[in-house]
N, C-alpha and C positions, 0 to 999 in steps of 0.2 A: 950175290951180286948187286950193286946199286945200279938200277937201269937209268937213273938221272932223269926221273919224270916229275920231281918236284917243281911246282910252279907251272907245269903244263896242264893245259885244260882239254879233256877229251869228251867227245860226243859218240855215244854207240847206239845206233838205231836198233830196235826190236831187242831190247836188253832187260825185259822184265823176267827173264827165264832163260834156261839154257845156255847155249854158248854165249850169248850176249851178256847175260847176267855174269857169267864166270869171267868173261874179259873185262867188265866193270869193275868186279872185285879185285881182280888182280892188277888193273891200274891204279885202282885206289890204294891197295896195299903198297904200291910203290910210289904213293905219295901225289899223284895226279888229282887234280880236281875232275869229277867225274859227272857227267850229265847223261842220264839213262832215258830212255824212250819206251813207251807202250802205246799200245792202241787206243785204251781208255784210261781216262785221268786216275779212277779208283785204283786200277790194277798198276798204275805207274806209280803211284805214291806209296802202294803197300810194298812194292818192290825198292822204293827209296828207304823205308823203314827197315827194311830185311838187310839192306847193304849197309846202312848206318850201324845197324846191331852187329854184323860180321866184321865191321872195320871201324872200330870206335875212334872219333876224332878226325875221320876222313871229311872231305868236303864233297858232299852228295847232293845232287837236285835230279829233277824229273821234269820232262814234258812230253805231254801226250799227242800223239797225231797218228792216224791211220793212213798208212802209206798206199792205200788204194784211193786215197781222196787228194787230189791235188790242191785244194784249198786248204785242207788242214795241215798239208806240208808246208805250205807258204806262210801260214800262220805261226807254225812252229820255228821256222826259220828266223822270222821276226824276233823271236824271244831269245834266240842263242847268242851268247857272247862271242867274242873272237876265239875261234877253236884252233887248237894246235895239232890235235890228232882227232881224226875222222875215221871210226870203223863202220863202214857199210855193211852191217850183219842182218839187217832185217830180212824175212824170207819166209815162203809158204811152201810147202809141198803136200801131194798126194798120190797114192797109187791110182792109175786110171788108163784103160786101154786107149791107144792112139785114136781109135775110131770114135771114141765117145767124148773125146775133148773138143768142144765147141768153141765157137770163136769169143764168146764171153768169158770163159775159162782161159783161154789163151790170153786175152787182154788183161785179165786180173793178174795172173801170175806174172806177166812182162812189167805191169805196172808197180808191183810190190817189189820183185825180186830184182829187175834191172834198172827201171826207170827212177826208182827210189835212189839209187847211188849215183845216177845221172844228175838229179834234181839237188840233192844235197852237196854232191862234189861241185859243181857248177856255182852254187851258192858261197862255198867256203873256199874253194881253190885259190880264187884271185889273190885273197889276202893272205894266203900261206906263200904264194909267190912273191908278193910284195915285200913281205917280212922276211923272206929268205929262208925260213924254216917250216916245215910241217910234214905230218904222216897222213897220208890217206891209205886205208887197208881195206879190202874187199874180202868179205869171207865167202869165198866160192867153195868148190866141192869137187872131188874126183869124178863126180856124176858128169861134170862138165867135160871131161875127157873121154871116159868110159861111159856113155849116156846108157841109162838104164831103159829096157824096153818098156817096162811098165810105169814110167814117168819121163816119157820124152819131153813134155813141155817144161818139166823141172830142170833137165838136163840142158836144153838149150838156153834157158835163162843162166845157167852157170857158166856155160861156155861163153856166151855175150859178155857176162862180166868180167871174163878173163881178157878179153879184147878190150873192153874199156879201160880197164886197168892198165894195160899194156899202151894204149893209146895215150893215156893221161900223163904216164911217166915220160914220155918224149918231150912234154911241155916243161919239165921241170930242169932241163940242162943248164948247168952252171949254178945250181941253187943247192941248198941243204934241205930241199923238199923231197920225199920221196913217195911213190905210189907202188904198191905191191898187193898181191892176192895170197890166199892160203889156200891150197887144195886140201881140204880136210877129207879124210875117209868117213866110214860110217861111225857116226857119233851117237852116243846115247843122251841126246837132248831129251828136254820134256815132252816135246811133240812126238818123238820117236818113241820114247817109253810109253806114251798113251797108245800109240798104235800097236805097239808090242803086245801090251796088256790086253787090247781088245782081240788081237788074234789068238793069244793065248787062251783067254775065256771062250772063244768061239770053237778052238779045238781041244778044250778041257784038258789043258796042260798047264805046267808053271811058268811065268815069265822067262825064268832062267833058261828053260828048256826052249822056249821060243825063241829066245835071244841065240842060243847055240846053233838052232835050226837054220836061223835067218842067216847067220854067219857062213855057215856051211854051204847053204844054198846059193846065196848071193856072192860070197867071197872065199871060195874054197881055198884059194892060192895065195891069200893075204897072210902077210907074214906075223902080224900081231895075234891074230886068231881070236880076237875080241872087238867088242865096241871100243871105239875111243872115248875117254871122257871129256865133257867139256872144258874141264880144268887143264887138260893137256892141249887143247888147240888154244886155250887163253893164254898158257905160257909161252907159245910161239908168237902170239899177236902181240903181247907185251913188249917182247924183244924186238920185233919189227917196229914198234912203237916208238922206240928209244933211240936216243942219240947215238947210242952203241952201234946200231946196225945201218950206220950212214952209207956204207958201202953196198948195201943191198937195195936196189931200185930197179923197177920194170920186171920184177921177178915173180914167178908163181911157186911159191914154196910148199913143198909138200910135206903134209902132216897127216898122211893117209894110211898110216900103219903097214906100208909094203903093199897095198892093195894095187896100185898102178904098177904092172910090169914093164915100166919103159925106164929109159935113162933120164 
């Protein structure tokens, strides 16, 4: 299927690895000009080289910015060309008891997971509306609906992201701009893989055994019965980014592997 993304320019925040990198690769494969982003310049450029190797001939560039630093975000935004497709993907997570989450931790996760999308969308959204075409996509999580007890601060940011996406979509009336979010399920991203490997080492079991144990403990009723791959989320993101998805706007699209047992 041709997603008609040639000549479109996409920016993906937090895209040097995991879901963000997978989305960048899928959009590049579909012919989009892709700008990826990482926290540090060296890591960003390394990811640019990996992506160019994975998709020969694709137009790939990168811009570094720490999304916990508003000044770096402002500097990054000045470097961006006109963007047709904005993927708000950057995010951090951690397992932490609620009583141990201090104000500084709350502030940081809100800055990175939520205000990143506010700031970049605020900068790029008006040009999309003026042009009459654009795509904004928020990579949220089923944790924004079924908030995990050991990551309440993370779940709160993902819930707020859904509200932000829904509110922005109401500003697109009468245009070909759409704003949607993806409710991803448990995904085996690089960050999750690192956590799984650490837990497996601590319990003296294999990573595969740890992965199975986590799914059984946290998601026993999920229909997929395994972690989702970043590429599976990327496939959904690419479609929602395309002109073919014009009728999908203001939606929270589930790609959760049947984790959420709701309509």
